[in-house]
Rosetta silent file (secondary structure, phi, psi, omega in degrees, C-alpha in Angstrom):
SEQUENCE: MKKKAPCGIHLVLNGWCRLFALVDAVAEALGFNVLSQMDESLARQLVELGYRGTGEVVKREDFEARKAAIEIAMLAERTQKKTLTSAGKDLQDNFLKALALREEDNRNGKTVIFIRDRNSHGQEVSGYIDYAHRLKIEDFEVYFSGKRRLLPKPTDMSFYNWDSHIAVCNSTPNYQVIADNPEGLLFKYKRDRKILNVDPKTLPGDNSTRTPIQTELYIQAVIFDHISRRKT
SCORE:     score description
SCORE:     0.000 S_00000001
   1 L     0.000  134.349 -178.337    0.017   -0.057   -0.054 S_00000001
   2 L   -75.218  143.226 -175.583    1.363    3.316   -0.977 S_00000001
   3 L   -75.510  130.794 -176.470    2.140    5.825    1.792 S_00000001
   4 L   -70.224  127.397  179.009   -0.408    8.707    1.684 S_00000001
   5 L   -64.543  147.556 -176.205    1.223   11.999    0.713 S_00000001
   6 L   -82.275  151.772 -177.723    1.230   14.733    3.245 S_00000001
   7 L   -87.243   57.804 -178.995   -1.005   17.896    2.723 S_00000001
   8 L   -95.166  179.311 -173.897    1.806   20.471    3.118 S_00000001
   9 H   -60.901  -28.701  179.560    2.216   23.846    1.472 S_00000001
  10 H   -75.800  -34.247 -179.388    4.332   22.701   -1.436 S_00000001
  11 H   -67.450  -35.723 -174.974    1.798   19.906   -2.330 S_00000001
  12 H   -70.223  -35.899 -175.396   -1.007   22.427   -2.264 S_00000001
  13 H   -74.552  -17.118  176.789    0.761   24.661   -4.784 S_00000001
  14 L   -92.678    9.956  174.693    1.170   21.595   -6.917 S_00000001
  15 L    88.690   16.361 -175.146   -2.569   20.938   -6.913 S_00000001
  16 L   -87.989  -20.079 -173.342   -2.758   18.151   -4.346 S_00000001
  17 L  -128.909  163.373 -176.600   -5.017   20.166   -1.996 S_00000001
  18 L   -81.732  168.633 -175.128   -7.886   22.510   -2.222 S_00000001
  19 H   -63.614  -31.776 -171.093   -7.504   26.282   -1.818 S_00000001
  20 H   -72.115  -25.035  178.409   -8.720   26.259    1.775 S_00000001
  21 H   -70.340  -37.667  178.635   -5.736   23.919    2.708 S_00000001
  22 H   -65.837  -43.050  172.889   -3.513   26.490    1.187 S_00000001
  23 H   -54.270  -41.538  175.479   -5.142   29.244    2.919 S_00000001
  24 H   -60.816  -35.249  176.756   -4.729   27.359    6.184 S_00000001
  25 H   -70.257  -29.987  177.623   -1.086   27.005    5.569 S_00000001
  26 H   -69.594  -41.811 -177.678   -0.762   30.704    4.949 S_00000001
  27 H   -62.601  -42.393  177.445   -2.573   31.319    8.062 S_00000001
  28 H   -56.032  -45.735 -170.252   -0.226   29.102   10.054 S_00000001
  29 H   -77.285  -32.540 -177.462    2.954   30.880    8.557 S_00000001
  30 H   -86.373  -21.167  168.748    1.538   34.339    9.281 S_00000001
  31 L   100.254    4.800 -178.920    0.520   33.557   12.855 S_00000001
  32 L  -159.664  161.443 -167.762   -3.117   34.539   12.718 S_00000001
  33 L   -70.316  103.715  178.541   -6.563   33.454   11.300 S_00000001
  34 L   -73.573  -42.985 -176.313   -6.769   34.590    7.589 S_00000001
  35 H   -60.497  -24.717 -179.523  -10.076   33.046    6.839 S_00000001
  36 H   -75.550  -12.099 -178.309  -11.838   35.070    9.435 S_00000001
  37 H  -118.455    8.910  179.561  -10.669   38.208    7.607 S_00000001
  38 L  -162.242  168.731 -177.577  -11.180   37.626    3.949 S_00000001
  39 L  -104.573  179.733 -168.490  -13.086   35.778    1.418 S_00000001
  40 H   -66.304  -35.717 -178.195  -11.694   32.935   -0.929 S_00000001
  41 H   -62.233  -45.481 -179.358  -11.048   35.243   -3.754 S_00000001
  42 H   -68.298  -36.063 -178.782   -8.955   37.702   -1.759 S_00000001
  43 H   -69.786  -31.212  178.332   -7.056   34.815   -0.028 S_00000001
  44 H   -71.559  -38.916  167.369   -6.105   33.460   -3.438 S_00000001
  45 H   -58.820  -36.438 -175.297   -4.764   36.836   -4.452 S_00000001
  46 H   -82.047  -35.681  167.829   -2.650   37.254   -1.443 S_00000001
  47 H   -51.065  -47.978  179.498   -1.275   33.658   -2.066 S_00000001
  48 H   -59.866  -27.954 -170.169   -0.464   34.561   -5.681 S_00000001
  49 L   -86.015   -3.772  176.686    1.395   37.610   -4.435 S_00000001
  50 L   119.812   -1.041 -175.433    3.823   35.456   -2.453 S_00000001
  51 L   -88.058   79.350 -168.951    2.464   34.939    1.021 S_00000001
  52 L  -115.830    5.987 -178.055    3.099   31.191    0.946 S_00000001
  53 L    68.164   53.699 -179.341    4.787   30.463    4.236 S_00000001
  54 L   -83.520  -11.794 -174.267    8.212   30.341    2.865 S_00000001
  55 L   106.442   -9.937  176.538    9.754   31.185    6.168 S_00000001
  56 L   -77.374  132.117  177.115   10.205   34.888    5.426 S_00000001
  57 L   -71.579  130.068  179.448    9.006   36.996    8.222 S_00000001
  58 L  -118.259  120.738  178.455    6.108   39.365    7.046 S_00000001
  59 L   -65.029  147.854  179.013    5.247   42.341    9.177 S_00000001
  60 H   -57.987  -40.092  178.121    1.728   42.498   10.161 S_00000001
  61 H   -67.542  -41.429 -172.534    1.308   46.096    8.975 S_00000001
  62 H   -64.584  -47.465 -178.130    2.775   45.336    5.524 S_00000001
  63 H   -56.601  -37.297 -176.113    0.365   42.411    5.142 S_00000001
  64 H   -76.724  -28.544  172.530   -2.681   44.488    6.281 S_00000001
  65 H   -68.878  -43.011  179.177   -1.750   47.237    3.783 S_00000001
  66 H   -69.572  -42.036 -177.546   -1.568   44.863    0.851 S_00000001
  67 H   -61.777  -46.383 -179.597   -4.658   43.160    1.951 S_00000001
  68 H   -67.313  -28.259  172.943   -6.627   46.509    2.125 S_00000001
  69 H   -71.090  -35.104  173.081   -5.399   47.526   -1.227 S_00000001
  70 H   -69.848  -34.394 -175.702   -6.643   44.227   -2.793 S_00000001
  71 H   -76.360  -26.925 -179.667   -9.965   44.599   -1.022 S_00000001
  72 H   -74.739  -41.494  179.562  -10.379   48.226   -2.435 S_00000001
  73 H   -65.037  -41.233  171.115   -9.510   47.038   -5.882 S_00000001
  74 H   -53.689  -47.815 -178.470  -11.867   44.125   -5.607 S_00000001
  75 H   -64.141  -40.589 -179.614  -14.689   46.454   -4.401 S_00000001
  76 H   -65.610  -35.599  174.887  -14.095   48.745   -7.262 S_00000001
  77 H   -68.513  -44.866 -168.498  -14.295   45.952   -9.793 S_00000001
  78 H   -71.426  -28.067 -179.298  -17.466   44.536   -8.394 S_00000001
  79 H   -69.815  -42.384  173.278  -19.036   48.127   -8.303 S_00000001
  80 H   -53.390  -48.367 -179.566  -18.030   48.525  -11.983 S_00000001
  81 H   -67.461  -33.116  176.218  -19.642   45.379  -13.003 S_00000001
  82 H   -71.560  -22.241  179.775  -22.862   46.282  -11.276 S_00000001
  83 L   -73.603  120.205  174.373  -23.074   49.649  -13.085 S_00000001
  84 L   -94.918  141.611  179.439  -25.053   49.221  -16.287 S_00000001
  85 L   -59.899  -29.130 -177.938  -24.271   51.383  -19.147 S_00000001
  86 L   -77.510  -21.955 -174.325  -27.991   51.863  -19.943 S_00000001
  87 L   -49.825  123.867  173.314  -28.763   53.122  -16.392 S_00000001
  88 L    86.670    0.492 -173.970  -30.297   56.520  -16.222 S_00000001
  89 L   -88.601  145.691  170.190  -30.641   56.866  -20.035 S_00000001
  90 L   -86.953   85.329 -170.045  -33.775   58.228  -21.748 S_00000001
  91 L   -93.646  128.928 -174.326  -34.271   55.623  -24.260 S_00000001
  92 L   -98.328  -38.673 -178.568  -36.864   56.299  -26.872 S_00000001
  93 L   -83.284  157.116  179.510  -36.373   53.537  -29.484 S_00000001
  94 H   -67.082  -41.089  178.246  -37.544   50.019  -29.020 S_00000001
  95 H   -57.026  -44.623 -178.563  -34.380   48.557  -29.977 S_00000001
  96 H   -67.080  -39.586 -179.179  -32.316   50.439  -27.392 S_00000001
  97 H   -57.028  -44.500 -178.169  -34.996   49.642  -24.788 S_00000001
  98 H   -64.034  -48.033 -178.367  -34.610   45.947  -25.728 S_00000001
  99 H   -69.834  -38.558  174.443  -30.977   45.917  -25.308 S_00000001
 100 H   -51.248  -49.637 -175.752  -31.219   47.878  -21.914 S_00000001
 101 H   -60.085  -30.389  177.262  -33.509   45.124  -20.582 S_00000001
 102 H  -101.392    0.304  178.287  -30.834   42.531  -21.485 S_00000001
 103 H   -55.227  -54.924 -178.843  -27.741   44.255  -20.479 S_00000001
 104 L   -61.075  -53.028 -176.506  -27.372   42.808  -17.029 S_00000001
 105 H   -53.397  -36.882 -172.107  -28.136   39.248  -18.119 S_00000001
 106 H   -86.436   32.298  171.990  -25.481   39.428  -20.943 S_00000001
 107 H   -83.668  -16.501  173.866  -22.634   39.764  -18.656 S_00000001
 108 L  -112.674   -5.487  163.989  -22.435   35.895  -19.225 S_00000001
 109 L    95.840  103.953 -175.807  -23.570   35.828  -22.784 S_00000001
 110 L  -143.103  -19.071 -168.517  -27.120   35.032  -23.714 S_00000001
 111 E  -114.948  131.423  168.820  -28.215   37.344  -26.567 S_00000001
 112 E  -111.435  141.353 -176.217  -27.447   37.359  -30.212 S_00000001
 113 E  -114.239  131.486  171.358  -28.394   40.519  -32.237 S_00000001
 114 E  -110.468  123.864 -179.851  -29.294   40.625  -35.957 S_00000001
 115 E  -126.068  137.380  173.081  -28.921   43.986  -37.595 S_00000001
 116 E  -131.323  116.190  176.172  -29.518   44.957  -41.262 S_00000001
 117 E  -165.855 -168.550 -173.080  -28.983   48.606  -42.270 S_00000001
 118 E  -101.997  135.787  172.854  -26.707   51.075  -44.235 S_00000001
 119 L   -78.917  175.458  175.194  -23.157   52.018  -42.945 S_00000001
 120 L   -47.260  -23.901 -175.359  -21.563   55.451  -43.046 S_00000001
 121 L   -96.678    3.005 -179.196  -20.730   54.863  -46.692 S_00000001
 122 L    85.461    5.832 -175.142  -24.318   54.152  -47.733 S_00000001
 123 L   -91.238  133.424  178.370  -23.509   50.431  -48.088 S_00000001
 124 E   -78.119  119.730  179.322  -26.097   47.897  -46.925 S_00000001
 125 E  -128.704  158.422 -176.160  -24.538   45.634  -44.341 S_00000001
 126 E  -140.850  151.092  169.377  -26.033   42.755  -42.146 S_00000001
 127 E  -178.499  175.556  179.184  -24.676   40.552  -39.386 S_00000001
 128 E  -119.090  123.003 -169.562  -25.086   38.740  -36.169 S_00000001
 129 E  -106.449  129.794  166.755  -23.590   40.226  -32.964 S_00000001
 130 E   -78.421   99.275 -173.792  -22.693   38.481  -29.686 S_00000001
 131 H   -48.668  -54.742 -174.448  -24.135   41.031  -27.330 S_00000001
 132 H   -61.536  -41.465 -179.801  -22.131   39.902  -24.295 S_00000001
 133 H   -63.764  -44.174  179.388  -18.837   39.890  -26.255 S_00000001
 134 H   -64.499  -38.524 -176.511  -19.383   43.456  -27.636 S_00000001
 135 H   -59.472  -45.829 -177.477  -20.349   44.669  -24.074 S_00000001
 136 H   -71.303  -28.607 -175.353  -16.843   43.494  -22.848 S_00000001
 137 H   -96.434  -18.113 -173.788  -14.815   44.987  -25.700 S_00000001
 138 L  -130.063  160.223  176.152  -16.691   48.119  -26.189 S_00000001
 139 L   -90.158  112.547 -179.599  -18.102   51.133  -24.201 S_00000001
 140 L   -83.595    7.308  173.736  -21.893   51.020  -25.071 S_00000001
 141 H   -51.780  -44.462  175.162  -22.279   54.495  -23.626 S_00000001
 142 H   -67.104  -19.210 -178.755  -22.145   55.789  -27.187 S_00000001
 143 H   -90.303  -50.474 -175.837  -24.912   53.548  -28.332 S_00000001
 144 H   -64.340  -22.728 -178.729  -27.337   54.057  -25.337 S_00000001
 145 L   -89.254  -10.433  172.623  -26.664   57.872  -25.535 S_00000001
 146 L    84.435   11.144  178.018  -27.587   57.934  -29.253 S_00000001
 147 L   -79.166  -18.202  173.949  -24.232   59.264  -30.363 S_00000001
 148 L  -137.359  163.873  173.429  -23.534   56.177  -32.496 S_00000001
 149 L  -106.600  138.602  169.253  -25.686   53.270  -33.947 S_00000001
 150 L   -70.430  120.093  178.752  -24.665   49.762  -33.160 S_00000001
 151 L  -130.299  151.424  175.510  -23.803   48.090  -36.496 S_00000001
 152 L   -70.559  150.104 -175.201  -22.228   44.705  -37.254 S_00000001
 153 L  -127.484  161.958  174.294  -18.493   44.630  -37.972 S_00000001
 154 L   -55.730  -22.322  174.851  -16.206   42.186  -39.741 S_00000001
 155 L   -81.139   -7.297 -176.352  -15.083   41.120  -36.303 S_00000001
 156 L   -81.522 -175.747 -178.768  -18.587   39.944  -35.161 S_00000001
 157 L   -54.219  -44.872  173.602  -20.118   36.521  -35.365 S_00000001
 158 E  -156.219  147.063 -178.343  -21.027   37.137  -38.995 S_00000001
 159 E  -143.193  137.464  177.960  -20.816   40.132  -41.247 S_00000001
 160 E  -143.207  128.075  174.177  -21.921   40.580  -44.880 S_00000001
 161 E   -97.392  106.725 -176.459  -21.586   43.773  -47.129 S_00000001
 162 L   -65.024  -16.216 -178.165  -24.265   43.555  -49.709 S_00000001
 163 L   -97.879  -40.955  174.172  -22.461   45.899  -52.013 S_00000001
 164 L   -94.257    0.726 -179.465  -18.909   44.475  -51.946 S_00000001
 165 L    54.587   31.835  177.731  -20.072   40.945  -51.154 S_00000001
 166 E   -86.484  124.496 -171.195  -17.661   40.555  -48.405 S_00000001
 167 E  -129.437  131.108 -172.837  -18.764   37.853  -45.985 S_00000001
 168 E  -138.738  143.457  177.374  -16.905   37.101  -42.694 S_00000001
 169 E  -131.934  134.708  173.574  -17.671   34.608  -39.821 S_00000001
 170 L  -141.312  135.827  164.826  -16.024   34.470  -36.365 S_00000001
 171 L   -65.105  152.723  175.354  -16.451   32.357  -33.266 S_00000001
 172 L  -125.480  174.149  174.849  -16.677   34.256  -30.099 S_00000001
 173 L   -54.796  -17.163 -173.502  -16.134   33.319  -26.359 S_00000001
 174 L  -108.555  -34.591 -171.470  -19.821   32.498  -26.163 S_00000001
 175 E  -126.743  140.272  177.376  -20.703   31.111  -29.528 S_00000001
 176 E  -100.724  132.869  175.439  -19.206   28.652  -32.108 S_00000001
 177 E   -82.143  129.543  167.986  -20.056   29.598  -35.740 S_00000001
 178 E  -113.740   85.454 -173.323  -21.333   26.724  -37.947 S_00000001
 179 L   -86.827  -19.310 -171.915  -21.009   28.090  -41.408 S_00000001
 180 L   -94.251   19.176  178.666  -21.011   24.847  -43.473 S_00000001
 181 L   -77.395  120.451 -179.238  -24.593   23.922  -42.650 S_00000001
 182 L   -65.021  -18.067 -177.957  -26.522   23.275  -45.838 S_00000001
 183 L   -90.977   -7.663  177.373  -29.612   24.614  -44.220 S_00000001
 184 L   130.281 -177.029 -175.586  -28.095   27.950  -43.299 S_00000001
 185 L   -74.311  129.164  178.061  -26.015   29.616  -40.601 S_00000001
 186 E  -117.273  158.313  169.695  -25.991   28.027  -37.139 S_00000001
 187 E  -132.429  131.541  179.070  -24.571   29.103  -33.802 S_00000001
 188 E  -106.988  123.866  177.016  -23.604   26.697  -30.986 S_00000001
 189 E   -74.365  125.149 -156.491  -23.765   28.185  -27.550 S_00000001
 190 L   -84.717  -22.631  178.085  -20.615   27.043  -25.969 S_00000001
 191 L   -75.149  -38.908 -176.483  -21.957   26.608  -22.303 S_00000001
 192 L  -117.427   -8.891  171.082  -24.608   24.184  -22.960 S_00000001
 193 L    72.491   24.244  172.463  -23.630   23.234  -26.599 S_00000001
 194 L   -77.067  145.277 -178.916  -27.295   24.021  -27.799 S_00000001
 195 E   -93.133  131.502  174.040  -27.765   25.066  -31.453 S_00000001
 196 E  -103.315  110.166 -176.446  -29.204   28.389  -32.283 S_00000001
 197 E   -92.719  115.178 -174.300  -30.923   28.457  -35.725 S_00000001
 198 L   -96.867    9.672  173.012  -31.370   32.135  -37.025 S_00000001
 199 L   -63.441  119.671 -176.209  -33.483   30.944  -40.028 S_00000001
 200 L   -62.513  -21.025 -169.197  -36.778   33.032  -39.772 S_00000001
 201 L   -82.263   -9.536 -173.840  -38.599   30.072  -41.385 S_00000001
 202 L  -135.608  177.396 -175.403  -37.849   27.615  -38.598 S_00000001
 203 L   -85.178  151.532 -169.804  -37.792   27.610  -34.837 S_00000001
 204 L   -68.569  -21.097 -176.475  -34.576   29.040  -33.155 S_00000001
 205 L   123.932  176.201  179.831  -33.873   25.886  -31.136 S_00000001
 206 L   -62.138  130.272  175.141  -33.998   24.603  -27.671 S_00000001
 207 L    72.492   16.187 -179.512  -34.199   27.188  -24.900 S_00000001
 208 E  -115.245  154.936  174.452  -34.062   29.994  -27.532 S_00000001
 209 E  -129.966  150.649  176.153  -36.446   32.718  -28.691 S_00000001
 210 E  -122.696  124.836 -179.588  -36.656   35.080  -31.806 S_00000001
 211 E  -129.644   95.878  175.795  -37.917   38.534  -31.233 S_00000001
 212 E   -66.106  135.916 -179.937  -38.240   40.903  -34.151 S_00000001
 213 L  -111.566  128.370  176.528  -37.943   44.469  -32.964 S_00000001
 214 L   -80.640  111.048 -173.916  -39.853   47.315  -34.443 S_00000001
 215 L  -138.112  158.835  173.928  -37.340   50.189  -34.591 S_00000001
 216 L  -101.957    4.277 -175.900  -36.759   53.371  -36.391 S_00000001
 217 L   -92.516  -19.927 -173.650  -32.979   53.044  -36.179 S_00000001
 218 L  -139.173  161.777  177.012  -32.521   50.208  -38.535 S_00000001
 219 L   -70.172  -41.073 -178.942  -34.001   48.493  -41.754 S_00000001
 220 E  -153.948  137.548  179.677  -34.267   45.298  -39.691 S_00000001
 221 E  -138.977  130.070 -179.841  -33.460   44.258  -36.183 S_00000001
 222 E  -138.576  142.007  177.807  -34.083   40.779  -34.514 S_00000001
 223 E  -115.059  111.663  170.677  -33.032   39.643  -30.962 S_00000001
 224 E   -95.807  128.556  171.021  -32.277   35.940  -30.012 S_00000001
 225 E  -110.398  137.771 -175.912  -32.323   35.084  -26.432 S_00000001
 226 E  -124.571  133.124  177.106  -30.884   31.863  -25.203 S_00000001
 227 L  -110.979  105.055  179.813  -31.545   30.424  -21.712 S_00000001
 228 L   -68.994  126.837  176.837  -28.742   28.201  -20.632 S_00000001
 229 L   -89.046  -11.552 -178.834  -29.894   25.194  -18.376 S_00000001
 230 L   -81.288  134.584  172.543  -26.175   24.350  -17.499 S_00000001
 231 L   -61.083  131.203  173.007  -24.938   25.543  -14.159 S_00000001
 232 L  -108.220    0.000    0.000  -22.041   28.038  -14.467 S_00000001
């Protein structure tokens, strides 16, 4: 019978033990109860910063200062995430209202937006947009404030310029593009692997809905919502 490996700090760092075992080791090295003063995420950050019980003496005031700085940064991050770009905006168009209603839920990726309209050069363009992905890489303040219109780009899930006939497809962190389907374009939601069918002549798929939006901003706008049954 093999001898059971000890649950020491070095084995913890190698993945043998859970985070709490690591935090316990840190607490023992520092000489006071860490778990009573921080949450798991904060403890992990402190460990990553080097407080691993290596034998080096850490002054309590230095530890407290770094801990406070991390707590402030984490609080700022949580506050920023809770602040919605659409909050406080006087939204008149149905399309912007629909986006505002879905902004909070799309921090994890649930909505696909189809837009067809003309760009600044007068060319007709259309495409499918991963709402959550665009929220992460763009400031939607300009859209909700009416300074700019949300339009599909060549970097979105799909983009087609009807004048130049340029067609582009890109998978995103939330959706995989299936472009070689003989029945038309499909998107696979990566969290539960369900298929979204954007063909208006058929049902959108399991746990998905298709909502045409009456809007004065675009020639055509459709919103597809997906409800993932998989726990995240």
